[in-house]
N, C-alpha and C positions, 0 to 999 in steps of 0.2 A: 233132050237131056244131054247129048254129047256137046251140042253147041253151048249150052249153059255151063257145062264142066269146063269147056275151053275158056269161057269168059271169066270164071272164077280163078282158073289157073293164071290167066293173063293179069287179072286183078292182083293176085298174090305176087307175081313177078314184078309188077309195077310198084307195089308197096315196098318190096325189098330194095328195088333200085332207088326209090325215093328216100328210104332210110339211109342208104349209102350216100346219096347226094346231100342229105342233111348233115351227116358226119363230116363230109368234105366241104361243107358250107357253100354248096351250090344250090341255093334256095330257089332260084327261078326255075331250075330244072326239076327240083323236087315238086314244086307247085304244079308244073305242067304234067308231070307223071301222075300226081295224085288226082288232078282234074280228069285225066284220061281214065284212071282206075275207077273213079267214081261214076263216070259216064257209062261204064260197062254194065253196071248193076241196077236192078230195080230196087230202090231204097226201101220200099215197103216190104218186099219179099226177102231181101238179103240185108237185114239190119246189122248183123255182126260185122261183116266186112265193111259195111258203110260206116259203122262206129269207128273202126280202125282207121279208115281213110280220113274221116273227119278229124279224128284225134291228131293224126300226122299232119294234116293241113293246119291245125291250130299251132303245132310246134313250129311249122314253117313260117306262119304269119308272125309268131312271136319273135323268131330269129330275124325276121325282116323288119321288125319294129312296128308292126301294125297291131297295136294293142286291142283295138275294138274287134277286129277280125279274129285275132287269136282267141280272145275270150268267147266270142260268138261260136266259133268252131268247137271249142272245148265243151261249152254248154250243150251244143247240139249232140256231141258225142255222148255226153252224160245221159241225155234223154233217150238216145238209142240204146245205150247200155241198160238203162232202167227197163225199157220195153222188153228186152230179151233176157234180162237177169244175168248180164255178163259181168261177174264180180271182178275179174282181172282187169277188165276195161275201166271199171270204177277206179281201181288203184292207179292205172296209168293216167287217166284224165284228172283225178284229184291231185296227183303229183304235179301235173302240168299247170293246174290252176294255182297251186301253192307257189310255183315258180312265177307265174304271171303276177300274182299278188306282190311278190318281192321285186319283180322287175318293173312293173307299171303301177300297181295299186298303191304302193307305199308313198308315192308322190302326193296323193290327195287324201288317202285314208290312213289316219294315224293308228288304226286298229289292224291294218294289213299284216304286220308281222305276227300279231296274235292269231289272226285267222289262218295265216300260212302255217304256223306251228301246230295249230289244231288240226288242219288238214293233213299235215305230215304225220301227226299222231294217229289219226284215223287210218291213213294208208298203212302205217306200221302195224297196227292192230289187224287190219284186213289181210295183209300179207302173211302175218303169223297164223291167223285163223285158217288160211288156205294152204299153209306150208309152201309158200311161193316166194319168188323174188322178182324184182323189177328188171326189165331188159336194160341194157347199158344206157340207152338214151334217157330213159326215165330215171334211172339211178343217178345219172349225172344231174338231172334237174332236181331230184329229191335232195341230194347232197348240197347243191347250191342253195336251195330254199332254206334248208336247215341252217347252213352257215350264215346266210343273210339275216334270217330271223334272230339268230343268236347275237349278231352284231347290233341289232336294233333294240333288243330286250335285255333286261337284266337276267341273270341265270335263274333267279326265282320265277320271274314272269314267263320265261321260255319254258321251264320245267312244268309249270302249272298249265300253260296252254297246251303243251304236248300231251301231258297226262289227261287233260280234259278231252283232247281229240281221241286218245286211245279208248276212252270209255263211251264216247258218243256213238249213237247208232249210225249205221251206214246211211240211212235215210236223212238223218240230221246233217251229216257231212255233205250229202248230195244237195240238200236244201240250202246249205250255206254257199256252196259253189254256184248254184243256180241263182242265188239272190244278188250276186255281184254285178256291177255294171261298169262299163269302160268309160 
């Protein structure tokens, strides 16, 4: 048990250092720390920490311009969050998927801004329901997604998509995010 506790603490420390590296745009270092953090845990037994590491890896891959890896990691994180019922994890990953849509998806998918606005609406509703807020990294991605979607859509289209996201079920938002392909 003591050895396991040490691994979890090291995992948390590496996650924190990786977040700092992401803020400082040291993405290669963040990736290495996250790979090490992931290697410490049995993914089957420790799905919550694995969901967080996977989510952070998706952010790192997105920042490095690897669209397919970024989406793959976020979708894996969503699956892990679903298995353990980690609602705040859904808010984080759905925010990052909305950002992915506006960064990479809008090049090929004309509905990407609508989907991003819907996911932002779903995240907004989920956070309100949990009386919670996004951490700074995810808030930055949320704000950027909202701004980009507004630039692509008319005010009416954006408002409609955002409102539809606010009333969609969490499972529908998850299904939407998992249905995307790079």
